[in-house]
C-alpha positions in Angstrom: -23.4 -12.3 -3.4 -21.8 -9.3 -5.1 -18.1 -8.5 -5.4 -18.0 -6.6 -2.1 -19.5 -9.5 -0.3 -17.0 -11.9 -1.8 -14.2 -9.6 -0.8 -15.4 -9.4 2.7 -15.7 -13.2 3.0 -12.2 -13.7 1.5 -10.8 -11.1 3.8 -12.2 -13.0 6.8 -10.9 -16.3 5.4 -7.4 -14.7 4.8 -7.2 -13.3 8.3 -8.1 -16.7 9.8 -5.6 -18.5 7.6 -3.0 -15.8 8.3 -2.5 -15.3 4.5 -0.8 -11.9 4.6 -0.6 -11.5 0.8 -4.3 -12.1 0.3 -5.2 -9.8 3.2 -3.0 -7.0 1.9 -4.3 -7.2 -1.7 -8.0 -7.2 -0.5 -7.4 -4.2 1.8 -5.6 -2.3 -0.9 -8.5 -3.0 -3.3 -11.1 -2.0 -0.8 -9.3 1.3 -0.1 -9.1 1.9 -3.8 -12.9 1.4 -4.0 -13.5 3.8 -1.1 -11.2 6.5 -2.6 -13.0 6.3 -6.0 -16.4 6.6 -4.2 -15.2 9.6 -2.3 -14.0 11.2 -5.5 -17.2 10.5 -7.4 -19.4 11.2 -4.3 -21.6 8.1 -5.0 -21.5 4.4 -4.7 -19.7 2.6 -7.5 -21.3 0.2 -9.9 -20.0 -3.3 -10.4 -18.5 -2.3 -13.7 -16.6 0.5 -12.1 -15.3 -1.9 -9.4 -14.1 -4.2 -12.2 -12.4 -1.3 -13.9 -10.5 -0.5 -10.7 -9.4 -4.2 -10.4 -8.2 -4.2 -14.0 -6.3 -1.0 -13.4 -4.6 -2.6 -10.4 -3.7 -5.7 -12.5 -2.2 -3.5 -15.2 0.0 -1.7 -12.5 1.1 -5.1 -11.2 2.1 -6.3 -14.7 4.1 -3.1 -15.3 5.8 -3.6 -12.0 6.7 -7.2 -12.8 8.3 -6.0 -16.0 10.3 -3.3 -14.2 11.5 -5.6 -11.4 12.5 -8.3 -13.9 14.5 -5.8 -15.9 16.1 -4.6 -12.6 17.1 -8.1 -11.5 14.6 -8.2 -8.6 12.9 -11.5 -9.2 11.7 -11.7 -5.6 9.7 -8.5 -6.0 8.5 -9.5 -9.5 7.2 -12.8 -8.1 5.3 -11.0 -5.3 3.7 -8.6 -7.9 2.8 -11.5 -10.1 1.1 -13.3 -7.1 -0.9 -10.1 -6.4 -2.0 -9.9 -10.0 -3.2 -13.5 -9.9 -5.3 -12.8 -6.8 -6.8 -9.7 -8.4 -7.6 -11.6 -11.5 -9.7 -14.1 -9.5 -12.2 -11.3 -8.8 -12.8 -10.5 -12.5 -15.8 -12.1 -14.3 -15.0 -15.0 -16.6 
């Protein structure tokens, strides 16, 4: 099963378990994939999908840093949780 299949399965699992954080992260990731495919006018390779995931993780880490400096630990924790979920989709 490829990355897209794993995302679809995890989305179903997250919906059944009412895991809002997982569902929102997967939906955001899938929309990022779709936007990149529209931009490139072709289907993305697995490596390109991983690049998008890494880009999202980097954004989350920058947000954690900003929220921590701003004294918003609640938002920093949320961003950190999202980064952890995204990291689980990267190869070892």
